[in-house]
N, C-alpha and C positions, 0 to 999 in steps of 0.2 A: 458498367460493372453488372454482373449477374445478380439476381435477386437473392441468392444465398451468399452471405458473407463468409469467406473462406479464411480459416485460421491455420497458422503453423505455430508449434510450440518448440522453443529452444531450450533444451534441458528436460529431463524426464524423471524428476524426483517427486517427492510427496506433493509439493504445491502444484506442480504441473498436472498431477493426477486430479487434484481438486478442481482445477480450471477446466480440464477436459470434461469432467463429469458435470460441471456447471453449464457447459454449452448445450448439453443433451436436450434439456426441456424447450429450448428456444429453436423453433423450426427454421428460422432464417439464418441460423449460425451453424457452421459445419467445421469440424476439425479435418484437414485434408493432408497434413504432413507434420512430422516430428523429427527431431534431431537430437542425438546424444553422441558422446565421444565413443560409446560402446554400441556398435551396431545391433548386437543381439538384444540389448536393452531397449533400443529404439523400436526394433521390430516387435518385441513382446508388448511394449506400450501401445504401438499402432494397432496391433491385433485386438487389444481390448477396446479400442476407441475408433471403429471405422467411421468414416465420414458419411454424410447422408447422400452425397452425389458421387463421391470418389472414395475408393479404399484409401485410408490414410497411408501415406507413403513414409518410409523410414530412412533416415540419413545418418551417417556417422561423420558428417562434414557440415559444420554450421554454415558455411559459405553456400554449400549446395542448397540447403533449405532456403536461404535468403534469395537464391536465384530462381527458385521454383516459380514459374509463371502462373500457377494456379493458386498461389497464396496472396491474400489481400493484406493480411496484417500477421505480425509475429508477436507472441507473448514470450518474454524472456523470463525463464524461471530458474536460472542458475544461482549459485551462492552469491552473497552480497558483493564479494570482492571481484566478481566478474561482470557485474551489472554494467559498468561503464564500457568495458571492452566489447561486450556482446551487443549492448544497446547501439553503440556507434557502428558496429558491423551491420546490423539491420538497417540503420538509417542510410549508410553508404550504398546499400543496395536498393534504396528507394522504397522500402516497405514501410507501412505504418507500424509504429512501435507501441506496445504496451509493456512497460518495464516494471517488474515486481518491486514492492517496497522492501527495505528502504531503497529509494531510487538509485542511490550510489552510496559509497562508504563515507564520502565527505564532499563538501561544497565544491571544491575545485573540480572534481570529477562531474558533478551535476552540471556545472556551468559548461563544461566541454560538450556533454551530451546535448544540452539544450541549444547551445550555439550551433552545433552541427545540424541539429534538426531544422532550425530556422534558416540556416544557410542553404540547406538542400531542399527546403520547402516540403518537409516530410512531417506527417502527423506523429506526435509523441505524447504520451500520457503515462503518469505513475499509476500502477496497479494498487491504489488504495481502495480496495474493494468496498470497505465500510461506507464510503461516501455515497455509493450508488444503491445501497439497499433501501427498499421502500420505507422501512421505519426510520432510517436516518434522514432520508429526504423529507419525511413528514415532520420530524423533530425540528429540522433546520427551518422548514416553512413556518412552524408555529413561532419560533423565535423571531424570524424576519417579519412576521405579521403582528408582532407585539404581544403575543399571548402571555408572556411573563414579564412584560415591560422591558427595561434595559437589562440585558444580561450582565451580571456583576461578578460571579464566581463560577469556576468549573472545578469539580472534584472528579477525578478519574484514576482508576488503577487497573493494571493488567499484569498479574503474576501467576506463575505456575511452577511446579517443581519438576524439572527435567532430570532424568537419570544422568548422573555424572559420567561423562566421557571426555577426557581431555582432548581427544581428536575429533569429537563431534562439533557440529556447526554452532551449538549454543555456547561452547566453552573454548574453542580454538581461536586464539587471538589472530592467527594467520587467516582465518575465515571471517574476521570482524565480528566474532561472537560477543555475547553479552546481552543483557537486558535491554539496553537503551535502543539499539538498532533493531532488535528482533521484535519487541513489543512496546517499548516505550514510544516508538514512533507513532503508534495509534494514539496514545494519549496526547502527545504534542500536536498531532494533526488535528485532533477533535478540538482542542483549545483554539487552534488557529482558525478552524472553521467557524467556531462560535463568535469570536471576537473580531475576526477579519480586520486586524490592525497590527501595527508594528509592535514588537516586544521591546520594552524600555529598560527592563531590568530582570535579572535572573539569579537564582541560587540553586545549587544542586549538591547532593552528597551521594556517595556510592560506597558499597561494600565490594572491594576488588578481591576476587578469589585467587586460588593458587595458580591458575592459568593466566592470570593477568587481565581478565575481563570483568566487567561489573555484573555480579550476580544479583544484586539488588541496588536500585537507585531511586532517588526521589528528587523532584523538580518543583521549584516555585517560580512562576512566571508573572510578571507585571506587564500589561498591555497598555498602549496609549488609549486614553479615555477612562482609565481606572479599573479595568477588568483584571482579576487575578485568577490564576490556575494553580491548583495543588494536585500534583500528579505523581504516580509511582509505578515502577515496573519491576519485575523479577523473573529469573529463570531457575531459582532455587527455593522459592517461597510461594505458597498458594495464597492469593489475595482475591478480593472481590474483583469482578470484571464489570462492574456497573459504573455509570457516569451519572452525575447530577449537575444540572445547570441552574443556578439560582439567579433570579432576576429581581427587579424592583417590585414586581407584582405577583410573583409566583415562582414555581420551579418546574423543571422537566427532568424525569428520571428515565434513564435508558438502560435496562438490564442487558447485560452481555453486549456492551456498546460497540465492540469491535465486530460483532456478527449479530446486529439487533434484529429482533422480530416483533418488538413492542415498544411503546412509548406511553409514559404516564405524565399527565399535566396536572400539577397541584396548585390550586389557587385558594384564596381565603374561604370561599363558600362551597367549593366542589373539587372533587378529583375525577378525572376523566382518563380512560385508558383506550389505546388503540392497539390492535394486534393484526399482524399481516401474515397472511398465508403466502408462501413463496414456492414457485416450482423449483425442484432441485435443491442444490446446496447453497445458493446465493451468489456463487462466483460468476454467473452469466450476466448479471446486471452490468458490470463494468465492460464486458464484451459488447453488449447492446449499445453502450455509450460510444465506444470506439467506432462501431459500424455506423451509427447515426452521424457522427461527426465527419467521418471519411466520406460518407455518401453526400453530405452537405458541403464538401470541399473545405472544411475547417482544418486547421493545422494543430489545434490544441482544443481541449475541452473546456467550455465555459463553467462546468461544474467542477473540474479539477485543473485549473489553469496551471501552467508551468511556473509562474511566479509564486504561487502557493507552495508548490513542491520545493522550489528553491529556497523559500523562507524557512520551511521546516528543516530542510537539510542543513542550512546554515545554523539553525538553532541546535541541532543535534551536536554539531561541532563545538559550539560554545558551551553546551551543558557538560560535555566530557572534558573540556580543556582543563579545568581545575583538578581533575583526578590524575592528569598525567597520562591518560589512556590514548595511545596512538596505535594505528594499524599500519604496519609496514612503513612506507615512506610518506604517509599522508601528512598534510599540513592543515591544522584545524584553524577555523576563524577565530579571531580574538574579539 
């Protein structure tokens, strides 16, 4: 493999734009090809983000992108409901896969993608970019090193007020819209990272809007070992974006935990804060992790293993089951 790790992007929307910008500060990462169903859109996108070694190529065929011999890995940035289909397409062509969160719409699809990746011996990882930000890495290392003793409670919320558009991705049930899958996944993933244990009990409530998706939802999770998580998310209500992890000897506060740049540790006798300067917009860290793993011959990331992704996906199913919220023909876990 050449020294520059070469990326393709499948889908040319807003999140794809953020990922492409995130690659730019990292000299060993380059965008070389993009694909959209609309060739003009792909060409416009490619023109804004030329690769370092090659001019980014534009395709109107996702399979053509997957066949491109100059692409080492593909980031899938299409809407939730296409993640499984497009993720499997990438795997079937033998390309390393970075699949945007939520990994899939429901657990059954997640299992299919993961089983295919393992059967084809292809690298696969969920694009939970928060996990790889330096501030989050530091916060988790503090917890693992016992800085706050045993973690006992996690409080996290992530809510914003989107402009109401029944056909938009936040509100369209056909696109698996709603708060839980769009931003609640960050909260559930954080709790899973902190406790790293099975969930033994759960309770959830949601406000279901006129389009049939959860506009606001809250979740209470109990973990094996006694940990509790109190979480909430919204697409029609502005909330705090902070997280607090309380332990037996202190607490950790992570402002804007889904895109963190600082961490504060609070103990009985002192408070200490760390701030991290980052190149670019922070999306490049997950790309560096993919490149590192692929170069080392790994098929999944030890920092974001597929079993963790599957645990979270299963929990998202279970949380929405009492609301009667279904997306198309999905079958939620019980």
